[in-house]
C-alpha positions as CSV (number, residue, x, y, z in Angstrom):
1,M,0.0,0.0,0.0
2,S,1.5,3.3,-1.1
3,T,1.1,6.4,1.2
4,S,2.5,8.9,-1.3
5,R,0.4,11.9,-2.0
6,P,-1.0,12.6,-5.4
7,K,0.8,15.1,-7.4
8,P,-1.0,18.5,-7.7
9,D,-2.4,19.4,-11.1
10,P,-0.4,22.5,-12.4
11,K,-3.7,23.8,-14.0
12,S,-5.7,23.7,-10.7
13,P,-6.0,27.0,-8.8
14,S,-3.8,27.3,-5.8
15,P,-5.3,26.9,-2.4
16,P,-6.6,30.0,-0.7
17,A,-4.1,32.0,1.4
18,R,-4.4,31.9,5.1
19,K,-6.1,34.8,6.7
20,P,-3.4,37.1,8.3
21,Y,-3.3,37.6,12.1
22,P,-4.8,40.9,13.4
23,V,-2.4,43.8,13.3
24,W,-2.7,44.4,17.1
25,L,-1.6,40.7,17.8
26,V,1.3,40.9,15.6
27,T,2.5,44.2,17.0
28,A,2.0,43.0,20.6
29,A,4.0,39.7,19.8
30,A,6.8,41.8,18.2
31,F,6.9,44.1,21.2
32,V,7.0,41.2,23.8
33,L,9.3,38.8,21.9
34,P,11.6,40.4,19.2
35,G,11.1,38.5,15.9
36,A,7.8,37.0,16.9
37,G,5.9,39.5,14.8
38,Q,7.9,38.6,11.7
39,V,7.1,34.9,12.4
40,L,3.4,35.6,12.7
41,N,3.6,37.5,9.4
42,G,4.9,34.3,7.7
43,D,8.6,35.3,7.5
44,P,10.6,33.4,10.2
45,I,14.0,34.0,8.5
46,R,13.4,37.8,8.9
47,G,12.6,37.3,12.5
48,I,15.7,35.3,13.2
49,T,17.6,38.0,11.4
50,M,16.1,40.7,13.6
51,Q,17.0,38.8,16.7
52,F,20.6,38.3,15.5
53,F,21.0,42.0,14.7
54,I,19.6,43.0,18.1
55,M,22.0,40.9,19.9
56,F,25.0,41.7,17.7
57,L,24.5,45.5,17.8
58,A,23.7,45.5,21.5
59,F,27.0,43.7,22.1
60,I,29.0,46.0,19.8
61,T,27.6,49.2,21.5
62,Y,28.2,47.6,24.9
63,M,31.8,47.0,24.1
64,V,32.4,50.3,22.5
65,T,30.8,52.6,25.1
66,S,32.5,53.5,28.4
67,P,31.1,52.1,31.8
68,D,29.9,55.6,32.8
69,I,27.3,55.7,30.0
70,S,23.6,54.6,31.0
71,I,22.4,51.1,30.5
72,F,20.1,52.3,27.7
73,G,23.1,54.0,26.0
74,R,25.2,50.9,26.3
75,F,22.6,48.9,24.5
76,A,21.5,51.5,22.1
77,G,22.3,49.6,19.0
78,G,20.1,46.7,20.1
79,V,17.3,48.9,21.2
80,F,17.3,50.7,17.9
81,V,16.9,47.4,15.9
82,Y,14.3,46.2,18.5
83,L,12.2,49.3,17.8
84,F,12.8,48.9,14.1
85,S,11.6,45.2,14.3
86,V,8.4,46.3,16.1
87,L,7.6,48.9,13.5
88,D,8.5,46.5,10.6
89,A,6.1,43.9,11.9
90,N,3.4,46.3,12.3
91,T,3.8,47.6,8.8
92,I,3.9,44.3,7.2
93,A,0.9,43.2,9.2
94,K,-1.1,46.2,7.9
95,K,0.0,45.5,4.3
96,R,-1.1,41.9,4.6
97,A,-4.4,42.9,6.1
98,R,-5.2,45.4,3.4
99,A,-4.2,42.7,0.7
100,W,-6.4,40.1,2.5
101,E,-9.4,42.7,2.4
102,R,-8.9,43.3,-1.3
103,M,-8.7,39.6,-2.1
104,S,-11.7,38.6,-0.1
105,G,-13.8,41.5,-1.6
106,G,-14.1,43.5,1.5
107,E,-13.7,47.3,1.6
108,P,-10.4,48.4,3.0
109,R,-10.5,50.3,6.3
110,A,-8.8,53.6,6.5
């Protein structure tokens, strides 16, 4: 007995895309756990990249600054990438939500 799947017909339409997560959920996940917003948006490699650069730039700015600088200043590179990753996840989630509304025939919200 064969358990192989049947090959898809190239002329058949592709399966419908998965409805995107709500924008607020993606933004909250990105805020709580860096890179999670990108994962929820369907781009896990981008999320891992964001995590890497947060750690890398935090380490670099920590090593370059002097001990008398505030803790925020010592990790400023990582904080910058962290904030960028939250904004990036939010922007991509909004674009995906608008695209889903256009595909499903709904009116886009302003």
